[in-house]
TIPASE-963505 format. One record per residue (C-alpha): x, y, z. Coordinates in steps of 0.05 Angstrom, whole numbers, plus 5000, padded with zeros to 4 digits. Each point is the difference from the previous one (the first is absolute). Layout:
XYZ;...
***
This chain:
637589728021;505549544976;498149264990;502949535053;504649654951;503250674984;502150055073;503649344999;504250254942;501050725023;502349825070;506049644970;502850664974;497150545045;500850135075;493650015041;500150765001;501050044925;494449504988;495350415043;501950634962;498649654934;493249765025;498250715020;502250294933;495949484962;494050155044;500950754988;500349894924;493549605003;496450525041;503050664975;501349804927;506050455001;507449844992;502950685016;504849945059;497350655030;492949734999;502249325028;503850345057;494050435017;495749395013;505249495025;497749795070;506650105038;499950475059;505950414979;500650674964;497650044929;507050164975;502649395038;494749564967;502250264933;507349835014;497849325026;496649844933;506050264961;504849565040;495549404989;500050114925;507649975001;501049325033;503749504956;494949455010;494750424965;502149794931;496549664943;504549394998;500549895075;493050165024;495250014942;502349404958;498549485055;493050285007;498850004924;502349284997;495349805056;494050384973;500749694931;501149305028;493450075037;496450194935;503349544949;503249314998;507149914974;500049944925;493950444992;499950574949;501850685028;499450644960;505450515014;499550714974;505650484986;498050735002;502350715016;496450595030;501650725018;498450275069;501950744997;507649994994;500449265015;500849524941;498149305025;501549364962;495849445030;498849254993;493249775024;496249365012;493249984966;494949625042;492849994975;498750744983;505150295046;507550124996;504749995059;507150285000;505649505005;506250404984;501250724981;505550514991;500650754990;503250214935;504850595005;497350294936;493650194965;496749594945;500349284979;504449455029;505449634962;501449264994;505149985057;495150335048;494549524979;504449405012;502150285067;492850005027;498149344967;505849565022;498449975075;492749884985;501649434953;504449685054;494750105054;494449694959;503849444965;494949485025;494650304956;498850054925;501150744988;496950404943;503350694995;495650544969;502150704982;496950634969;502650354938;505950305038;502749295007;499349814927;507549884987;501949364964;506249985045;495549935062;495849464966;506249614981;502950055071;493549755031;499549444949;507049775019;497749975073;494749494976;494450495019;493550134964;498950714978;494850474970;502850694981;495850534967;503250304938;499750684968;495850044936;506250244963;504049375017;501649614937;499049254991;500049494944;497749294989;504349504964;503050274935;495550625003;502450725002;500050385065;493850425015;497450405059;495249675049;494550514985;499749724929;496649375026;492650014980;496849915068;493250275020;496350055067;498149315025;505549664959;505949625030;505749764955;505949555015;506449984959;505049455019;507650104997;500850694969;506150454999;499450645041;503950614979;505449974947;505649865050;503849364990;501749475050;493349915036;495449405004;493150024971;494050135043;492549934992;495550604987;493050145024;496150564966;493750115041;494650535001;494949935055;492750094978;495450515031;498549835073;494950385043;499850554949;507550104999;504649874941;507649965001;503250534957;505149544968;502049274996;505349685044;506149684969;503149495048;506749654993;499849335035;503249315004;493549685022;498349464950;493250204972;494450515004;496349605052;505950025047;501750734986;492850215012;499349575063;494449574971;495550604989;500750224927;494850545011;504450375048;507350205007;501249415046;506949985032;501950704979;493350295023;502049845072;504850584994;494250465018;501149765072;506250445001;495950624989;495649805059;506349895043;502850694982;493350305017;500149655067;506950305014;497750704979;493150325003;496149355009;503749785062;506250285033;501250674963;507349844984;500350604953;499850455062;506349685028;506150465008;504849485025;507149894976;501249444949;502449515054;494050175044;495449914941;502549294987;498849835074;493150345000;498149594939;501749375040;495250235054;494850154947;501049314969;498949685069;493750425011;497449874929;500849255002;497149985071;493850374977;499249544939;500749365042;495150275051;495150204945;500549314969;498749685068;494150475012;496949804933;501049255013;496650075068;494250374968;501050615043;501450534947;492850265006;501850295068;505650414968;497150214933;494249924951;502849424959;495450064940;494750464972;494249924953;502049974927;507449875016;503049324986;506850115032;501750115073;500150735020;506449955041;506549624997;502849545054;505150555015;494650525011;495949535044;506049835043;502150735006;493050255017;498649415046;506150195042;497350715006;493149745019;502949595057;504250595024;493950455000;496049465036;505249985056;499850765007;492450054999;498249375038;496950375060;495550394953;498249374963;498149645064;495650595021;496550004932;498949245002;497150045070;
***
């Protein structure tokens, strides 16, 4: 279910009936793990015809208040303020994913090992985004989170020196992965491709104030060439080349030179996309229109953050052992994320309510 502080925000923008519909949809997402409107209508507990329930959901997804800026941004701001103090470092990831015919450009907040969507848009084309589209999704997020020290990270798709220069002018820290074919040069040296740098597994190099690409008119940036050593029997196929304005290797690697530090937190995005798809809400099975998809993603974001907050509270209270097997012999890390614990805990409580008479009989 939605946290109580969500209600105090949502009731400012939704009517009582709309808020109840939203609560039921979030509950259905948690229990059914399906985002298809047909499936939601089949299990929505309204005593009307199934076709009427379907139209009820469709009408709800069309209300003006169900928008990212109006409804979701106030909740994002409140959730982050409860986790971090103003002035704290906040890592923001820019990424793009393809869900069937939908091309989604998304900005996410990386908290611990999990990413949560902040702002997203559907691109009306296939393939990579351009600078204007990247600026379009970043601007509202930068305004929303101006009280924090933002570090913007991006995968190789967002390697452009124009994006780096624009972020630098906004007085933001950045770490953007570069293609190995990108050229660079140190002072008074000829340009050379990044893959000419002699870096081996376990080695991390830092080059201050280098020129990227042979285009003129851009400021210099720092370069990190890093190749993670073998870990748990796995070896990265190639080094990472990172453009950054962070001042040194210690800062760029987040005080852990043996890891990818700040940029390694990008793996949380893959976990988030998995939560949206096969690992959580099966978004890839959605057949909604683009406008309905944007609204459904708001409902998913509400459900996802609710599950994460509940899982975090469950762990702090030491109650996760009632929901899952937290650890196993020979395994150092937890078996399940806070999101999984919160999602499964909700289902355990629902099943407990349905089966309580049987449970009482067994206990007696």
